[in-house]
N, C-alpha and C positions, 0 to 999 in steps of 0.2 A: 504494500500500500504506500509506504513512505517513498519508495523508489519512483512512483508515478507522479509525485508532487513536484511542481516546478519551483525550486528554491531560488530566492533572491539571497544568495550566499553573503553578499556584502551587508545587506540589511540584517540578516540573522546574526552574523558575527559582530556587527556594530551594537546590536541590542545585547547580545550575550557578553560582550566585552565591556559593557558598562556605560555606553553612551547615554542611555536613558537615565540611569541612576546619576551620572555626572551632571546631566542637564537639570534634573530635579534638585540635586545638591546645590548647584549654582543658584537656582531660584530660591531655595530655602535659605542659603547664606544671605542673599540679597534681601529677602523678606525679614530675616532676623535683624540685619543691620538697619533697615529702614524703620524698624520698630524699637531700636535702641538696645537690642540684645547682642552681646558680644560672645556668642557661642557658635561652634561649628556643627555641621551635621553629625560628626563623630561624637562630639560631646553631647549632642542631643540624644543619641541612642543610649549613651551611658546614663544620662539624667533620667530618661524615660524608664529605664530598667530600675534605677534606684528609687524613683517616685513610687514604684509598685512594690519594691522590696529593698528597703534600706539596710545597710550593714552586711554586705556580701563580700566574698573573697574576690581578689583580682581574677582568679581562674574562672569563677562563675561569670564575671563580666566578660571575659574572653569568650567563653562558650556562648553566652547570650548574644554577643555582637559579632561573632565570627572574626575576631581579631586575634593576632598572635600576641604572646606575652610581651615582647619588646615594644610593640606598637601600643599595647594597653598601658604599659609602664609610662611611656612618654605622654600619653593622653591623660592619665591620672596626675602625673607631675604637673602638666599645664593646668589642669583643673584645680589642683591644690594652689598653684600660684594665683589663680583667679578667685580663690577662696570659695569654690563651688562644692568641693569635697574635702574630706580629711581622712587620712589613714590612721587606724587605731589598732593596737595589738589585740588579738583575740584573748579573752580572759582565761580560756582553758588551754590555749597553745600559743605562747608568745611569738612563735616563729611565723604565725599566720597573721597577716594584716587584713582587717575588714575595712571596706570603703563605706564611709558614711557621708550623707549630705550635710552641708553646713546650713545655717539659716538662710544665707544668700542663695544657695542651690535650691533649697525648698521654695523660696519666694518666687523663683522663675517659672514654676510649674504652670500656672494658669495662663500666663501670657505666651509662653513657649508652645504649649499645646494648641492654643488658639491660632498662632501663626503657622504652625506645622499643618494643622487641619486646613487652614486657608490655602496653603501651598499645595497640599494634596488635591483639594477641590479644583484649583487652577490647572494642575497637571492632568486631571481626569476629565476636564471639561469636554462635553460632547459625547462621552461614552455612555452607552446604555448599561443598565444593571446586568443584562445578559452578557454583554461584551466584557464587563468587569469580571463576572463570574467565570467565564471561559478563560480569560487571560490569567486570572489567578490560578486556576486549575492547571493550565498549560505550564506556567512558570513553576508551580509546585512540582510537577512531574519532571521538568528539566532539572530542577535543583536536586530532586531525589535520585535521578539518573546519574548525576555527576558528583554526588557526595562521596568523599573518601571514607 
């Protein structure tokens, strides 16, 4: 069946290599900046996870955001400099650091969620619910097919 499909190989690889996510990230950065938020899309994904579950290990954040440990370390270092998060030693095992939101990090939630939702609505403009459902299912299958 798939052999009979006429592929636009350039389009498929552009999508799969991140052109769409890069474009959405650029729009998200722009929308954050226009609204006075000095955070990146990568920081947004960490904040989003911490707003749901504060006080997690760096490894848990790596798993949740699909980032490697060195990238996550740099990201958390930058977020600490911006006073968005703080590392605290685990009470049971001092070798483990837990990442916690600061009051500043917590205070960004409402505004950042609003801007991110607005950005997503802009990106999805003109798509029907059925197109979104199909797209989500297709992307989920591609992701599952290529997971290591």
